[in-house]
Every structure is written in structure tokens, then in C-alpha cells.
N, C-alpha and C positions, 0 to 999 in steps of 0.2 A: 507290630504297630509301628515302628522305628520307619518301617519299609514303606507302609502306608502315608507317615508323615514327610518322607523323604520325596515320595512322587506327587503328592497334595506341592508342596514348596516347589516343586520344579513344572507342576501344571501350571501355578501361580504366574511365575517366573516364564513361561513360555506365552502365557495370557498377557501379560504386560508388556512384553517383548514384542506381541503382535500388533498389539496396540497402538505402541509408540509406532512401529514401523508404518502402520496405515496411514496413524495421522501423518506422517512425514511423506507420504505416497500421496496424500487426499487432501491436505491444508496447506494454505499458502502460511508459511513460516512469519511473514509480519503481519499480515491483514485477518487470518486465521479462518479464511473463506474457503467454504468447501470446493473441490475440483468441480462437481457437477455445475457449481453457478457460472464459473467461465466458459465450461462446454455449451451450454446452451445460449448464455447472454452477450456473450463476448468473443474473441480470437482464440480461444482454448486457454487451458492451465497452464501448459509450457510454455506458451508466450507470455503471460501474465509472470510467470516465475522467475523468468529471463530476463524482460524488461521493464515489467512495471514495480516491481518487487523484490528484485535480486536481493536476497538477503546478503550477497557480500559485497553489495555497494554499500549496504548498509555497514555491515562491518569495517567497510575500509573508510565510509565517512566519521562513524564512531572513531577510528583509529586517528584519522587527521584532527578531528577537534579536540581529539587527547592531545596530540604532540603539537599541535600549534601554540604559540604564545597567546594568552587572550587577550593582550593588547593588538594582536592582529587579526582576530576574528570578524567574520561578516557579521551582518544580523543574525542570519539566518543560523551561523556556527554559535554565535551568543545564546541565542536562544535556547538551542539544542545543549548546549554545554549546561548552563543553567540547571535545564530540567533533569540532565543525568544525573549533576551533584545532588539534587534533592532525590536520586534514583526513583524517578516518575518517567516513565515511558511514555507519556501524553503524544510527542511527535509521531510514537508509530500510527497509522490509520488503521486503528483496529476495527475490524469488520466494515471498512472502507477501501474501494478502488476507485480510482478515478476513471477507468475504464466504464465500469458498472455506473459511476455517476452519470457519465455522457450517454451512455444507452439509456438509461433513466429520465434525464432531461430532454433528451430527441424524442422519446414518447412524449411526456407531459407537453413538450412542445407543440407536436401533432396535434395532442386532443385538446389544446389551448386555439391550435386554429383551428380546427373542424368547429369548435363550439363557437368560436369569434363569426368563422362563415355562416353557421347557424344563425347565428343572432342577427346577423345582418340581411340573410334571406329573410328572415319572418318580421321586419322593420321593428326590430325594439328598440326601445330608446337609448340612446348613447352612453349613458352612463351602465345601465347591465351590459352592452357591449364589450366596453372597457374592463371592466372586471372579468368579463371571462376571459377575455385576452391574455391576463396577466398569469402569470406563474405563481403559485400558492409560496413556494421557497425563493423564488428570485434570485436577489442576489445574495443571499445567505449561502444558497449550494453553488454560486460562482466563486464565491470568496473562497469555500472547503477546496472546491475544486480547483485552484490557483494554488493553493498553500500546498495541495499533496502533489499538484507538477511542478512547483518551485522546488519542493523538498528532493523528487524523485530526481529531478536535472542538477540539484547541487551534488548528491550521493552520486550519481552518475560521472559527472564531473571530477568529484575527489577521488572515484575509484581509478579515472582514467589516469591523475596525475599521482596516485600510490603506486601503478602499476609501473609508470615509466620510473617512478623514484627506487622503485624494488629493479628495474631491470637494471638500472643505472647503478645500483649498490653490488648486483652480481655481477656485473662485467667489472666493475673495480676491485672487487674481492677474487676473482679470477684471474687475472692481472698480476695479483701480488704473488 
């Protein structure tokens, strides 16, 4: 009986470990989107996790925000700092990726252009043509995409700064 309980416990632990490893290998740590989405619609999962949602760049940025004096914050750093203080991870692009938004926006624009052409060819009135050519999300998508881009660029910039600081500190420590 005890041997059976031990086997069941190890079996459950193994299943949990396998599920966690699968999640680590097949889901983006930052946006939690599945690998298959990026393989089908973008430049691939590896490209996404190395360049767009590099978790170490996020760690570097959060470390930078933590170590920076609050009076020296940029607007983005202030925003993230306030969210972190409230234990709110709303600045993470949950189930969103800029590259997928670009693909979606591009496809939406192509459909809108086709609709616009179709309306012009059929000589429909001008108001119907203008409505068909306007994307439904328009500026909301653009603003969200710019916010994601700004965050990614800021995180990458901070990661480079932290790398330089780390290198300088290592050099300084080894010279002593």
C-alpha cells in the first residue's frame, strides 16, 4: 500500500514536471501565446522569444526600474514602477504580440482595400465606400501597437545598459 502511494506521488510529480517543461518550451513566458501561433503567422517562435519578448530584457528593465531613483524615471519607467508597486503586471502584453498585431492589421488593410475597390467598381455612393475602407479598430490597434513597441524598445535599451554596467563591474572587481 505504501509502495503504491509512493509510486502515485512520483507519477504525479513527473506529470507536473513534464507539463511545466512543455509549457516552458512551447509558450512565450511574456505573452503566454503558443509556439504554433508564431510558427504559422510570424517569423517563428524562437525569433519571437529572442527579439520581441526576451524575458531577460524584461528582467533587466524591471531591475533597472528598481535600481533607478524615482526622480530620474522616464514616463514609461514611472508607469511600470507604479504598476509594480501595486503588484499589477498589466504592462506585460498578455496574449498579445506586436508581430501578430502587424500580421492582423496587414490582413485587415488588404481586406479593406479589396472592399474599397469593390465598392468603387460597383459605383456605390461615397459614404458606403468611405465606411468600407475604414478599418474597424483603426487607431485603437495603432495605439496598442505603439505602446508594445515602446515597451519592447525601452526594455531592450535597458538590457544593453545593464549589460554594460555588469561588464564594467566585473572588470572593476577582477582588477582588484
